[in-house]
N, C-alpha and C positions, 0 to 999 in steps of 0.2 A: 535409656542411658541418659543421665543427667549431665549438664554442663554449667559450668558457672562462668558467666559473661560479665566480667569485671574490667573496666578499662583501667589504663595506667594513671589517667589523669585523676580518676576517682580514688585510685589508692594513695596517689600524692596528697589529695586534699584530706584523705581521712587521717593519714599518718601526721600531717601538719596539725591538725587540732589536737591530736593526742600529745604531740611534742610540746606545743604550746602550753598545754595544761601541765605537763610535766615540768617546764620551766617556770612557770608561776608558782607552782608548788614548792620548788626549790627556794625561788625567791621569798616566798611568804614564810617558809618554816625554817629555813637554814640560815638566811642572811639576817642579821640583827635588825636592820632598819625596816625589813617586811617589803612590802609592794609600794612604799612611799616614792615618789619621783625625785631622786637625787643621785649624786655621783655613784653610790652604791648599787644603782640599778641600771646604769649604763648598759652592762653586758645584756641584760634581759630586753629593756624597751627598744634599743638601737641595735646591738650587734647581732643577737641570735635571731631577734624577729625579722631582721632584715636578711639574715643568711638564710631563714627557712623561706621567707616569702621570695627570696632571688632564686635559690637553688631548686626549691620544690614547685613553684607555680610558674614564674616569669620565664626563666631560662634553665631549665633542668639539664639540658644537654651542651649547650654553648653559650658564650657571652659575647654579643657583638659590641662594637665601640660605644654605640649610644647608651648600651646598658651599663657597661664600665664606668662611663661618665657618672650615670645615676647613682651607681653604687658608691663612687668615691665622694660624691657631694652627701650621700646619706651618711657616710662614715665621719665626714667633717662635722656634720650637724650633731652626730652622736657624742663627739668629743667635746662640744662647746661647754657642757657643764664642768668638766674637768679643768678647763682654762683658770676658772676663779679659785680653784681648791688647790692647785699645785704651785709651790714656791719656784721663783726663778732661779736658774743658774744652780739647781740641785739635781743629782742623778734622776729624781723623778720627773724633772723638767726634762732632761734629755730624752728618757723614754717617750714621754709625750710628745715632743718634738718630732722624733722619729716617725710615730704614729701619723701625726699631722702632715709631715713632710711626704710619707708615702702616698696618703690620700690626695694631696695637691699635686704630685708628680703624675699620678694616674690621671686625674682630672685633666690636668694641662695637656698630656700627651694624647688622651682621648679626644679632646676638642681639635687640637691639630690633625689628628688623622681624619676626623670628620670634615674638617675644612679643605683639607688637601687630597680628598679621596678623588681619584682620576675618573674621568668619563668613562661610560661603558664602552668596552672595546678598545681601550687604551690601556698598554701594559704599564703596571705601577712600577716606580723605581726601588731600588734595594733598600733606601732608607725608609720609605714609606711602609714597605712590607715588613722590615724589622721591627719598627714602631708598633705596627698592628699586631703583630705576633705578641710583642710585650705587654700590651695593655689588655690583650685577650687572655693572657695568662695571669698577670698580677691583679687584674680588675674582676676575676671571678669571685662570687660570694664567698666560696669556700676559703679563698687565700686572703682577701682584703678583711673580711669581717672575724675570720679566725684570729688575725694579728690584732685587731681591735680588741677582742675579748682577752687575749693574752696581757695585752697592755693595761686593760682594766683591772685584770686581776692583781697585776704587780702594783699597781698604783694604790688600789683602795681595799684589797683583801689579803695582802700578803702575810699580815700579822694574825690570820685567823685560818688555821689549817683546815679546819671543817668546811669552811666557805669555799676554800681552794679546791679541796677534793670534789665538793658537790658541783661546783662550777665547771671545773675542767672534766669530771667524769661525765657531766651531761653532755658538754661539748663533743667531747671523743666518741661518746655512743651514739649521738644523734649524727654527727657530721661522717664519722668513719664506718661505724659498723651499721647503721640503719636497721636495726633489728626488725620493725614493723614491716618494712618493704619486704626483707628476706623471708619473714613468716608468711606475709600474704601470698608472695610468689609460690612458695612451697604448698600452700593450701589450694591455689589455683590449680597447680601442676596435679596435685594428688586427686582432686575432684574430677580433673579431666582425663584421668586414666580411663582406658577402656576396662570394660567389666571381662573377666575371664570367659573365654569362650565355652559355651555348653553345647551340648548336642543339639539342642533346639535351634541354635543359630546357624550352624554348618548346613548350607545347602548341599554342596558337594565337591567334587574335584573338577579341575579343567580338563576336559576331554580332548578339546581341539581349538584351534584359533582359526577364525575365517576373517582374515585382516580384509579391509579396515573395519574396527569397530564392533566386531561380532565374536563372542567366544561361545562354545558348547560346554555346558556343566553337566557332569554325570551325577545324579543325584544319589546320595548314601542312603536315604530314606524314601520309602514309598508314600509320599506325601504329595499333595498337590501345591504347587507354588502358583500364586494368582499372578495375572499378567500385571505389570507395574510395579511388582515388590522391589524395593531397592536393596542392594548388597554391595559388599565390597569384594572386588576381583583383585587377588594378590598372588604373586609367585616372587621367585628369586632372580628373575630375569629383568625386571622393570620395576617402575613406581606402582603402587596399588592404583586402581581405577574404580570408578563408581559404576555400578552395573544396575540394569533395569530389566526385569525379566519380560520376555516377549511371549514365546509359546514353545510348546514341545514339538520336536520333529522326529522323533523315533525313540529306539532303545538298543542297547547292547548289554552290557552288565548292569544296566540300570537305566531309568528314564533320563533321555537327553533334553535338557532345557536350553533353549537358544536364549542369549543375553545380550543386550546392547550396551556397550560399554562407552563412558565419556570420560573426560580427564576429572579427577578428583577435585571439587571445588575446594578452596581454602577453608571455608567454614565447617568442612566436614572432614578435614584432614586428620583431626584428633581420633576418628572413628576407625582408621585403618592400623592404628598403632598396635603391633603385636600380632595382627592378621597375618597368617602364613609364615610366621618367623619359626615356628616349630616343625615345620615340615618341609622337605624340598619340592614338594608337588604344589602346583597351583591351587587355591582353595577359593571357594565362594562362600561369604558369610552374609547372612541377612541383617541388616541393621534397620533402626527405627529413625525415620527423619520427620522433623516438626514441620508443620505448615508453614512457618516464616522461612525454614531453610528449602523447602520445596519451591517457594517463590523465586529463587535464584536459579533453579535447575530446569531447563526447558522440558527435558525428556520427562521429569516427574510431574510437572506442573500442567503438561498437555497430555498425560498419558491416556486419558479417557477418550482424546481425539487421535490418538495413533492409530493410523490404518494400515501402514506398511513399512517396508524398507526398500531403498533404492536397489533395483535389480541389474542384471547384465542387459546389454544392448541400449542402455540409455543415451541418448544424444543430445547435442545442443538444443534440438527443436522438440524432442518427445522424451518423456519420462516413462520408464518401465519401473514399475515397483511391485514387489511381493505383497500381497494382501495378507496382512495380520489379523485385522478385524474389519470385516466386511458391514458392520452395522451402519446404515445411512449411506452407503456407498452405491452409486449407479452411475449410469451415462449422464454427464452433464454436471456431476459433482465436481466441486472445486476441492484441490488439495494443495498444500503448502510444504515447501522444502527449503533448506538454506543452501545458497549457492555463493561461496566465498564470503564476502562482507555482507551480501543481503540476506537478511533473516528470513524474509518471508516473500518467496518467489511463488506465484500462483500459476498451477497447471488445472487443465480441464480433462476429466476422464471421458475418453472416447471409445474405449474398447477394452475387452479382456479375453483371456484364454486361460485354459488350466495345463499345468506343467507338473513334471515330477523330477527327482533328482535323488542319487545316491548320498546318504548322510554318513553312515559308518557300516563298514562291512557291505553286507548286502541289503541293508535297511533303505527302503525308499520313502521319500517324503513327497506326498503331493500337494499341490497348492494352487492358487488363482493368481494370475499375474494381471495387473491392470496397466492399460497404456493411456497416458495423459498427454495433452499437448500443451506447451508453454503458452502463458498468457502473458505474464511479467510481474512486476513488482508495483504495487498500488502507489500512486501520488495523490496524498490527500489534497494538496494544494491545487493541484490542476485537475482533480476528480477524474483521472485516467489512469490505465495502465501503460508502464513504461517497459521498454524491452531490456531484458538482461542477457548479456553474452554468456556462454559456456554453460556448463552443467553441473549437477551435484555429484558429490563423491560416492562411489559404492558403499551401500549399507547405511547410508544416511537415513535418519528416520523421516518418514512422511506423515503428515498430520491433515486430518479432514477439517475443514473450515467450520466454525461454529455456525449452527443454524440460526438465521435471523428472520424473526417475524416480519411480513410485510416486505416492501421493496425500498428502495432508496428515497431520500428526502427530495433531492434535487431533480431537475427537470431531465429526465432519461427516456429514450425510446423503449427501454426494457432494463432488466437487471438479471444477473446471475442468480439461479434459482436458490432461494434459501440464504442469500447473501446481501449484504447492504452496497454490493458494487454495482453500479449502474453502466450502461452504454449509451453515449449521446451521439447525435447524428447532425450534421450541418446541413440544413435545408438546401442552402445555395449549391453546395457540393453535390447533393442528390439530384439536383436539376442539370447542372452544367455537365457532369459526368455521367447522367443517366443512372436509373435506379430500376431494378427488377424485383417484384415478389412473386415467388414460384411456390406452388403446392397445391393440395387437392382440394376438393369441396368442404367447407365447414370447418376449417382450421384457423379462420380469422384474418384471411389475407385482405379482406375488404375493410375490416375495422383498422388494420395496419395502415392502409392506404389512406383512409378517412383521416387518420391521426398526421400522417405525413402532409396531406394536404393542408390541414390546419395550421400545421408549423410552417409550411411555405408562405401561406397568406399572412401569417403573423410577421414574417419577414419581409412583407411587401412584394412577394412574387405573384403574379397572376397565374391563374390555372383555369385550363380547358380541359373538362373531363368527357371523355368519349366513353359513354357508359351504355351497354347494352342491357344492363341489370335493372335500371332504373331505381336504384338505392341511393345514389349519391345525392340527389335533390332533396331527399327527404333527410338523410343523415347529415346533410350540411346545410339544412333549412335556414340556420341562423345567418348565413353569409349571402342569402338571395333575397330579390325583391320579386315576390310572384308575379305581380303584374306586369313588371318590366320584362320578366323572363317570358311570359305567355305572349306578349306583343312582339318580342323579338322571335320567337318560335313561329308565331303565325305569318310573320314576313318571310321567314325561309321556307315554311311549308308552301306558301303562296308562289315563291320563287321557283319552286320545283314543280309546280303543277303544270300540266299541259305539255307543250313542246311541238314543234312543226319540223317537218323535214327542211334540210338545207343542201344546196349544192355542195358547201364545205361539211364534211361529216363533222369535224369538231365543233360546228356550232349548230348542228342538227339536234333536235330534242330540247329539254329543258336545262340540260347541264350547264351550258355557257352562262345562262341568265342566273342559274343557283349560284354558280362558281362566283360570278361578279357580286352578288349580294353577300356571300360569306366573305370575300376580301375586304367589303366594305364595312361589315360588322366587326370584322377582326381589327381593322383600324381603329374603329370607334373604341373598342374593348381596350386596346392598348394605348389609348390616348392618355396623356399625363393628367389631364383634369378629370378622367372618368374614375368613379369610385367603386366600380364593380370589380371585384377580385376573382369571382368564381363564374364560370360559365360551363353549365352542364349540357350535354348534347346526346341524344340517343340517335346514332347514325341510321338505325333501323326504322325510325319513324317517318323518314323522308321519301317521297315517291318522285323521285328524279328521272328523268329519262335521258337516253343517249341514242345516237343514230348509228346503226350497226351495219347498214348497207348503202350503196349508191343510190341516187335518185333514179326512179323508172316510173314515167306517167305521172310526174309531178308528186310522187310519193316514195316513202322509203321505210325500211323496218326500224321501228324503235324498241328499245330495251330498258328495263329499270336498272338503275345502278345498284350495285351491291354495297353492303355495309363497308366493305374494305374500300369500295371506291369513294363513297362519301367521306370515310376517314381520310383519304389521300387528299382531299379538296381542303379539308380543314388544316392538315399537317402542312400542304403547300401555302396556304394563307398565312399561317403562323410563321413559316420560315421568310416569306416574302415581306411582311410587316416588321419583323426583327431585323432584317437586313435594312430596311428603310431608316430604323432607329440607330443604327451603326453599330460598331463593335464594342463589346464590354467584357469584363472579367466576372461581373456577377449576374445572377440568375434574373432573367426578366419574365420568362414564360414557361410553364411546364404542362406539356401534353399528356393527360393520364390515359393510357390505353388499357380500359378494363375489359375483360375477356380478349386479351390480346391475340389469341389464336384464331379469333373470328375477325379480328380487324386488321392485323397485319400478319398474315398466315405464312408459313413456309411454301415454297414454291411447289413442293409436291403434295400440299394440303388445301390447294385452293379450291373454292366451291365453283369457280368460273374463270375462264380464261383471263378476263381483264383483271383478275385480282393480283395476277403476277406484276403487271405494270403499276397497278394502284399501290402495292406493298413496296415496289422500288421507289415509287414517288415519296411515300412516307419515310421510308430508310433514308432517301437523299436529304429530307428535312433534318432528320435526326443527326446525320453524319456532319452537315453543314453548319448546324444550327448552334454548335456550343460557342463559337467566337462572338455570337451574337446574343447570347444568353438564353438560348432554347435549348430546352432538354425534355426528357420524357420519364414518366413513371410507368412501368409496364407490368400488368398483372395478369397471370395466366394459371390455368391448372394443368395445360398440357404443354410443357416445354418442347417436346419434340415438334409441335405442330406450329410454333412461333418461328418467324424468320429470324434467322441467326445472324443477319446482317445488323438488325437492331440489337438482339441480345447480346452479341459480342461486344456492343459498345456501352453495356451497362456495366459501369465501374463499381457499383455497390450493390450486393446481392442480398436479399432476405430469403433463405431457402426454409421452406416449412415441409410439413409431412408430404412425401411423394413416394410412390411406388414403381413407376416405370423405370426401366433400365436406362432409356435414352436420357431421362432427365436426371438420374443419378450419375450417369456417365458425363453428361455436361457440367453439372455442379461440381463434380470431383475436380475438374480442371481449376475451379474458383476456390472451392473451400477445402480441398484435399479429399482423398479417397476415404479416410477415417470418419470424418464428419459426414461425408456422403453415405457411408454404410449405416448411419444411425438414423438417417431420415425417415425410413418406413416406421420406425417405432417411436417417433418423437410425439409427444403431447400436443393437443390443440393449444393454440396462444404461445406456442414456442418456435423459435427460429434460429438459424444459424446465420449470423451476420458478418459480412465482410466487404471491406472496400475503402475507397477513399473518403467517403463522408462519415465512416465510423471512427468512433474516438479510440478503437482498439486497432492495432496495426496486424493482428492475427485474427483468423475466423474464430468465432467464439459461439457458443450455444447460450441463448438467453430467454428469459421469460418475458413475453410482451406485456405492455401496460393493459389494464382493463379500462374501456373507453371511459366510465364514469370516473375512475380515480384519476385518470390523466386530465380529463377536462376540469376536475376540481382543483388539480395542482396548477394547471396550466392557464386557465382562463381568467383568473383573478389580475394577473399581470398582463395578459394578452387577450382582451375582449373580442369576440368576433367582430369582424370588420363588415357590417351589414351596410348596404349602400341606402342612401336617402331616397325616399319613393319620390318618383318623378312622373308627371302627367305624361303620358304618351300621346303624341300629336295624331290626330286621325289620318293624316296623309301617311305618316310612317306605318301607323297600323294597318292601313290597307295596301302598304307596298309602294313608297314614295320612289323619286329617282334614284337610280343606281349610280354608284361612283365605277368607272371602268377598271375591270381587272387587267392585269399586267399582260401585255401581249406575250403570248408564249408561256404564260405562267402555267406550270403544271404539266404533267405528261398526259393526261387523260381528259 
């Protein structure tokens, strides 16, 4: 269906050119003196030219005082050639004087109106309003230049009837009748008339309305209407609407096609003229919409991404939508829908079920219904999602986000799968409010922990890794001085060797000496001038003894400390040293508990009785450490076996694939039962993240960074803080003098 898009300004410009040509022709072939510039051409060069330029181009609808002043001066200039040819005190002089007087009066009053114009917000007086109204009426081009032309005809053409007829005829035709504009308007109207409806255009009749925004169309012909076909929906009870075909939902007397309806855009208003006017029933008629028109209609522009419509039981937190097109849809997919003035509110799919409903009579329609959790609307400037209150309307279209190759360009811990939207974390808040990474073997927990450690160090936060896996020293080799670490390890090993019985059980064995050495090394590590930011320790490598019985015959029973008890000594030392440094709101030190189920086990999962007291000591350090800048990063594959005293203090959670019911139940309290339910099916390198350190206020499922890609993006601006190599004194390497540990420090 063709449409002629011709603006009114273009019509005025075209008609002006034609009218000017007609006037020049009249002057050249009718007036005796031709186009020579003299008094016989006043009507052409001044009057009609100014009239057309004024009324057709500058002010076609109204004339402000500034333009009336301009028109009056133009009229005066046009009359200048006549002053030298008209004799004084003759009837012609009176006619000329009247024309000049009118122009002078309009110019003078217009000037006064402009000078005396009241300030905005001030009510103008009656005299000013009267003068303003008068100049707007008398100073219009149609009035002032028509009078000028009449005066010109009387003065210079009254003895030549042919010239009078030609000039006045041209004036009346152009000013009063405007034939070209009328003809053009008719042509535009005619071309924009819709074509007569044919059988191939009629889709069917309206069978039912499912308000808001959905109608069922009963097809009249057994043909397939593809999803996204545009149509006009019209009946006698309201204005015509634009319809977009969705899917088939059953049949009664014909196939039932469900159609999404939206308000008819202004650009398509002409398409519905005559539709439905010949019948009392509602009717659906297919139309053709150009690509340019589709650009302004969201439902057509994004039809390939339409995945469903909002269903019942949608709440401000969760979106329930009927799936229309399941291509590309899955757990973790992002969908967008409009809520009020927010065009693009993002939801993440977390679940799905199948349902059915009765459509017409006994026809049943089965469909899949997806459940999605609200994330918010994306803030490009802040690079984060912002919360949006309320929920979408019923039957609103839901669109799947376009797939995006790669991840976000900015520095994020991960991104929503196949989108450019990233999630950032604050390393300081990861420490001060504690962080946990939970998931089974082989899903990427350690690589995520390595990245978090690297981010912490880049922020100037020191990190002590208690690592039973021996991975961290290799994966973070860029941050350590091997010779220095070997000397420090040797000194600690030497401090833990041997051990003798003592009347005071607490000082029996080598534990007391080892503890003193740990406290001293922790002070050195946390010293302001020390450039070491990473300390990796394997608690299982130390053979430290403790006295487990009283003295008998100058001897007593000794036992080796467990990894949990070694961990408690380092945790206690970290708290004590941070307390010495004073309170702070910023993170100072992070304790990384790798394989936390072995280092800080739950009370019913301990391998030895002393582990209960050891875990309590470590938990006390984490509980009290926040106001001194101390926190922890806890990594485990067995949520049920980790002490809940520490785990409950972790305000930021990275939940990865897990199977055990205890872990899912615990995580359900943090991330919600819907996200907890999808944990067993999550892919490696994916995690549900939630907490204070996250840039998202709600739990979200993200794809974590690949280590090489992260370092290529992160390290150019944050090079590894490798300590300067230093010579290790022989005395220190051999185990120099110890600084005293605090009296009563620690509980074991």
